[in-house]
N, C-alpha and C positions, 0 to 999 in steps of 0.2 A: 200676677196681680200683686199691685202694691200695697203694701202694709199703710195702716196710718201713721199719720204725721206726729212727731213729737220735736220740739225746737225745729220744726221748719225741715224735717227728715224724716225717713222711713222709722217708724218706732223698732221695726226688726232691728235695723244696722246699729240704733244705739243701745239696745238692749247686748246685744252681740260686744259692743265697743265697751260697755260696761262690764260685762264680764271679763273680756282679756285685759282691761284695766286693772282690775284687781288681781289677776294673776300676773300681771307685768311687775305690779308693785314688789310681789316676793320675790319673782325671778331676778328683777334688777338689783336686789340686795347682794347677789352674788357678784356681781361685776366691782363692787369695793371690797366684799367679803375675802372672796376667795385669795385675791394676791396678799393681804395681811395675814390671812390665815395659813397660807403656804409656808411663810416665812417665820410664823410664830413659833414657840416651843410647843405648842399642840400637834405640829405635824413633823415627823423625822425625815427631814431631807439632805442629813448629813452627808450620806455615803453617795449621793449623786451630786452633789457641790464639787466643782470644780473639776468634775471626770470629762475624758475628752470621748467624743463621738465623731466616727470619720463619717462623713456623705460625700461620695465621691472620692473627689482629690482634695476636700475641704474637710481639716479638724475643728470641729467647733466643740469649745469648753463650755460646759453646762454652768451657769449662772443663774443667780434668784430671777433676774428678767428673763432669763429663756426658760425656765422652769414654769414661770407664771404664765409666760406667753403660749407655752403648748397646753396648759389646762385651758386656758382662755381661747384659745384658738381650735382645739379639739369639737367642741360644742359647735364651731362655726362651719366647721369641713362637715362634721357629719350631718350638720342642719341643711346645708346648702346642697351638696352632692345627692342627699337622699330625695328632696324635695321633688325633682321630676318624676321619681317613679310614685311617691306618696301621691301626687298632684295627679298623676295618671290614673292613678288606683282609684281615687275618689272619683274621677271621672267616668271610669269603666262601671263603677257601681252607682253612679249617679245618687252618691250621698257625701255630706259634709259631716253633720254631725257626729258621728259615730268616730271620725277621724279626729277630730277636734278633741271628745273626750279623753278618746286614747292616750293622745299626746299630753294634755294636762295631768293625766295619772301619771304617766312615766317621768314628769318634771316635780311633781310633787313629791314622788318616793326618792328622786335622787336629792331633793333639797333636805330633807328628814336625814338622810343616809350621813349626809357630811356631819351631823352631831355626832356620830358615831367612828368616822373615819380618823385614823391617826397615822397613816403614811400616804406617801405619795401617789401609789399606785391606786389604792382605794379612791382619791380623789378624781385619778384620771379616769377611773371606770366610769364612776357616778355622773362626771360631767358627760362621757360619751353617752349613757343612757339617757342624759337631759336632751343632747344633741337630736338622737332620735327622735324624742317627745316632739322636739319643736319642729321635726319634720314633718310630722304629721298634724301638727297646728295649724302651720303658714298657708301653705296650698289653701286647704280648705276652708280656712277662715276668708281669705281674700277672693275667692271663687264664689263664696256666700255673699258677700258685700256686692260683686260684681253681679251676681245673679239677682239681688234684692233692686238692682236699679232699675227703674219704669221704662227709662230712655238714656240714649247718652248724655244728654244735657242732665241728666242727675246723677251721671256715675263719678264725676269727679268732686261733687259735693259729698255724695256717700263716703267715697274714700277719704276725703276731710274730715269729715267727722268722726269715721272709725280711727283714723291715724290720731286725731286729736287725744281723744279718749284713752286709747293704749298706750300713747305716748305720754299722758300725764303719770301713768304707773311708771314707765320707764324714767321719768324726769325725777320725781318725786321718791322715787325708791331708794337709790344710791344716796340721796341726802338723809334720808331716816336710818338707811343703814349705818352710814358715820356715826350719826347720833347714839345710835343703839351700842356701838361699839364703844364710844368712848366713856359711856354712861355704866357700861357693864364693869364687872359681874354684878349680878342679882339674886340678892337671899331670897328663897321663895317663903313667905310668911307662914309660921307654924312649924316649919321644918328644919332641917340642919343641911337642906340640898341648897346648893349656889350654883346659878346659871351662869356660864360666863358669857360676856359679848356675842363672841361669835356664836354660840349657841343658841343664844336669844333669835340672833337674826336668823338663822337656819329654821328655826321653828316656826318665825314669822314668815320666811319664804314657804315654807308647806301650808301654812294656814291661808297665805293667798292662793294658792294653788287648790286647794280643797275647796275654798268659797267659789273661785271659778269655775270648778266642776259643777258644783250644785247649782248655780247660776244657769250655764251652759245646760245642764241636764233638765232643768223645770222651765227654762223661757226661749231657749232657742229651739228653731227648726228648720230643716232642708227648705228650700224656694220650692213653690208648688210646681213649678214649670221647667225643673231640672231635667235636661235632655241627655241621652247618652249619647257619645261620639260617633258620626256617621261610619268612622275607620277605626282600626287599632293603632294606626299612626300616632306616635307623640308629636304633639304640635311643636317641635323646634326646628326650626328653618334658618341655615346660615348664610346663604346667599339671597340676595332681595331680588324682585322680578326685573328692577329697572334700575339697579344700582348694587354696588359690592355687597354690602350686607343687610340681613332682613331689620325692618325697623325695631323689632321687640328683640333680637339677638343683639342689635346694636345697645339698646338700653340696659339690656342684661349687662354686657361687657361696661358699659358708663357706670351703671349701679355698682359694679366691683371697686371701681375705681373709689367712688364715693363712700362705700362702706369701709377700706381701706385708710381714708383720710380720717374719718370719725375713732376707728378703734385705734390707731396709733397712740392714742394718749393715756389708756386705760393701762397699758403695761408698765408704763414710765412713773407709776406713782410715787413710788420712792424717792428717783431721781429728780423728780417736779417739788415735790414736797421740800426736799433738799434744798434743791436751787431758790426755790421761793422763800424758804422758811415759814413753812405752813403745816398745818396738819391734816387729817383725812377728813373733815367736816368741809374746810376751805376746796380740798381736792375734789369730795363729792359735789360741790356745789358749782365747780369749774367743768366737772364732766357731766352735770346735770343741765349745765347752760344750753346745751346743743338741743336736748328735748324740750325744754321750757320755751326755746324759739319756736319749734315745733309745735307745740301744743297752742301758741299765740296765733300761728299764722295759717295752720293746717285747713283750718273750716276756710276762712276768706279766700286762700289760694284754690283751694279745692272747687270753690264756688265759681271764683274768677274764671277758671281755666274752661269751665262750661259756658261760660260767656264768650270769654275770648280766644280760645284755642290753647291747646296744650304746649305748642311748640316753643312759644317765645318765655314761657315760664322755663322749660328746661334749661333754654340756651343761657338766661341769666343767670340760674341757679349755678352753673358750672362756673360762669366768670367770676362769682363771688367764691366759689370754694377755693380757688386758685389761692388768692393771699390770705383767706383766712386760715387754710392750712399751715401756709408757709411761717405765719408769724408764730406760729405755737412754740417752733423753737427758737425764737428771738427773743421774747419779751421776758423781763425780769423783775414783773409785778404781779402780785396775786389778783389785784383789780383789772388790770390791763387783760389778763389771761381769761377773767372771765368775761369782758366784752369782746375779746377774739372769739371764745367758744360760742357765745351769742350770734357772732357772724356768721358762723360756721352752720350754725342751726338755722339760720334764714337761708342760706344757700341748699339746706337738705331740704327744707320746707318748698322751697320752690321747684324742687325736683319729686318728692315722693308721691303726692297726689297726683299730679299732672302725666306721671310716667305709668302709673299702674291705671289711670284713666284712659291714656293712649293705648296700652296694650290689651286693656277691656273691650275699648274700640274695635280692635282686631281681632279679638277671640272669635273661633267659630263656635256655633251652637254646642254646648256639651262639652267645649273643650277649656273652661274656663281655668280649671285648676292647673291643667299642664301648661297652659299658655302664660298665666300670670306667675307661675313657679319659677319660669326664666327669670324675672325680675327678683323675685325674694330671694331665689337660689343666689343671684348674683350679689344682692345685698350681705345675704349670710356669708358668702365664698370671701368677700371683702373683709366683712367683721371677723372672720377667722385669720385671714392674712395678715391684718392690720397689727395686732399683738405679735405675732411671731416677727414679722418686719421690724418691728420698731426694737423689739428685744436684741435681735442682731446689729440693726443698723445702729443703735445708741453708742455701741463700741468706738464708733467714729464720731462720736460728738452728738450732743441733744439735737443740734440742728439737723443732722442728716435725715432721719425719719421723716421729717415735717417737710423737707426739700425733695425727696424722692416721692412723698404723695401729693407735692402740690404738681409736680410734672406728669403723675398719673391723672391727676385730675384737669391737667390741661390736654393730656391725651381723650380724656372724656367728652371734654366741650368740642374738640374736633370732631370727633365720633359722632356725636349727637347732631352738631351744625352740619355734615355735609351727608348723613345717612338717614336723617330722622325727618318725615314731612307731617304737615298737618295732619289730624284725620277726622277732626270734628268739621261740621259742616255750620260754622258761626252763623250763618243767615237763617239756616234751619231752626237752628237752636231758637235765636232772637224769636221765630216766628212760633215755636212751641211753647217758650214762654208768656207770649203775647195771648196766646190763645188760652192758656191755663189761667192767666189772670181775668180775662173776661169771664171765663166759666164761674 
């Protein structure tokens, strides 16, 4: 049964989105804070720098970008590879809320733990714990949003609203983190204790997770009609029935390329700041520009894909993603970099809600968690690969990571264009809207 409407959307979706927004503000602090923290005097990485590691026939020298990339990527790898299992687990239990709460608890504990970390290994272990926590949160959350949809003609709008609130947190969190670091350290009134800018950001991330936990615990409930899946088979198919690839699997692959394109930027903070002669606040603004564009466009695009179909938005999104990624390795102005990142955000917005809605259209009863986890896993895997790839490829020049990303975006476009068909019956959706308006 659908819940009452708030802002034209199921109230349950809005409340869940608000809870995730608060948690996302804190968690996104770490994207900006950790690269700066790792290379600061607070963390001992001296014994690791310039050491050589042999991978197969290749010898890799440990540089600051690579060490940063490992930490940022570890979160994504554990998050993405664990999601099919946590998603299936939540399907089998026909529960979402306990998984979300457990994941938030792991994220918050890891954030507070960074305030006490002084060596690289501790940071790696804490980030790994947070990656596992995210794997519990993401599939259960998107499955719940999908199950809250009264019909296919509501699904894109639900995901648009959910992504908007969640991405507000991810968009403004890095900007706030940059300001906190620049204004630190902070003297605690009435005491001799001084809180560094880094520790202030870590405490802020913990508070965000704690607040999110309370909101979910009090206000979020599982959908009334969650069903257990009809079989024990995890709903992942590679081959399509009438084409080479299954459409959900295709979207998962395309989402990997999109995630890589977004994440290339994060590892290169020091190199980009030096090239553009800017500080962490401007970098945070550029990083957050992708998310800000999503915040502005998720709801209208989500609702539009309920009206006009999913596929057109996916195709246009990948077309825009190609040049928007390549240009990040070319521009030499901070202002132009913001505009290019905004364009990349437009591309992501065109793909995000429509792809989730399309996968939700195809999900079988009781299998929302495992089906949608293909997309969330793909995005997480891309976010994990991106920082590692950019940390290695930047040794060939700043344009190299972004050129590779643009090529992957091109492959994503080809895959979507040839393997994904429309799932929404546009005419039937129009009739449902007309009937709802008359009622």
